[in-house]
C-alpha positions in Angstrom: -18.8 -3.8 22.2 -21.3 -6.0 20.5 -18.6 -7.5 18.3 -16.4 -8.2 21.3 -19.2 -9.7 23.2 -20.0 -12.0 20.3 -16.4 -13.0 20.0 -15.5 -13.4 23.7 -18.8 -13.8 25.6 -21.4 -11.7 27.2 -19.4 -10.8 30.3 -17.2 -8.2 28.6 -17.6 -4.9 30.4 -18.2 -1.6 28.6 -15.1 0.3 27.5 -14.4 3.3 29.7 -11.5 4.9 27.7 -9.5 4.5 24.5 -6.0 5.9 24.7 -5.4 8.6 22.1 -2.2 6.8 20.9 -4.3 3.9 19.7 -6.5 6.0 17.4 -4.4 7.1 14.5 -5.3 10.5 12.9 -3.3 10.3 9.7 -5.7 12.5 7.8 -5.2 15.5 10.2 -1.6 15.1 11.3 0.5 17.9 9.8 3.3 15.5 9.0 1.2 12.9 7.1 -2.0 14.4 5.8 -3.4 11.0 4.9 -0.4 10.1 2.8 -0.5 6.3 2.9 -2.5 3.8 0.9 -4.9 1.4 2.2 -5.9 -1.0 -0.6 -9.3 -2.6 -0.1 -9.7 -6.4 0.2 -9.7 -8.0 -3.2 -7.1 -5.9 -4.9 -4.8 -8.2 -6.6 -1.6 -8.4 -8.6 -3.2 -7.0 -11.8 -4.4 -3.8 -10.1 -1.0 -3.4 -8.5 0.7 -3.8 -11.9 -1.7 -1.2 -13.4 -0.9 1.4 -10.7 2.8 0.8 -11.2 2.7 1.0 -15.0 4.6 3.9 -16.5 2.7 6.5 -18.6 5.0 7.4 -21.5 8.3 8.4 -19.8 6.8 8.9 -16.3 7.4 6.1 -13.9 5.6 5.7 -10.6 7.0 4.4 -7.3 6.2 4.6 -3.6 4.6 2.6 -0.9 1.4 2.4 -2.9 3.2 0.4 -5.6 4.8 -2.1 -3.3 3.7 -5.7 -4.1 3.9 -7.0 -0.6 4.2 -4.0 1.7 1.9 -1.2 0.5 1.1 1.3 3.2 4.5 0.8 4.9 7.8 2.8 4.8 9.8 -0.3 3.9 7.3 -0.8 1.0 8.3 2.6 -0.3 11.9 1.8 0.0 11.6 -1.6 -1.7 9.4 -0.1 -4.5 12.0 2.6 -5.0 14.7 -0.1 -5.5 12.4 -1.9 -8.0 11.7 1.2 -10.0 15.4 2.1 -10.0 16.2 -1.3 -11.4 13.5 -0.9 -14.1 15.0 2.4 -15.1 18.6 1.2 -15.1 17.6 -1.8 -17.2 15.8 0.6 -19.6 18.8 2.9 -19.9 21.6 0.3 -20.1 19.9 -2.5 -22.0 17.2 -0.5 -23.9 14.6 -2.8 -22.4 12.0 -0.2 -21.6 8.8 -2.3 -21.8 6.5 -2.9 -18.9 4.2 -5.8 -19.5 0.9 -6.0 -17.6 -0.3 -9.5 -17.4 -4.0 -10.1 -18.1 -6.2 -10.5 -15.1 -6.3 -14.0 -13.8 -2.8 -15.1 -14.9 
């Protein structure tokens, strides 16, 4: 309430109720169990490239690897397409390298 009053003025009344639907409980929901990412402020392209980088023949994909939509279902979908294209390019063209650009470039 202090934050709201600082933003909108001192005449904001105290909250009386918060609808349950507005408070997500991802960590305890049996269908999710906290399975989405929430990257902190300041995470950039370099960290995203590092988390997506394959380890030997193991490639990673999912919403957490999405460049623009991490934490969202469509981010998982788009990351899956990106990973599939990387694997297809590797199999068809023998271009199996994954270059991580140095931080700051």
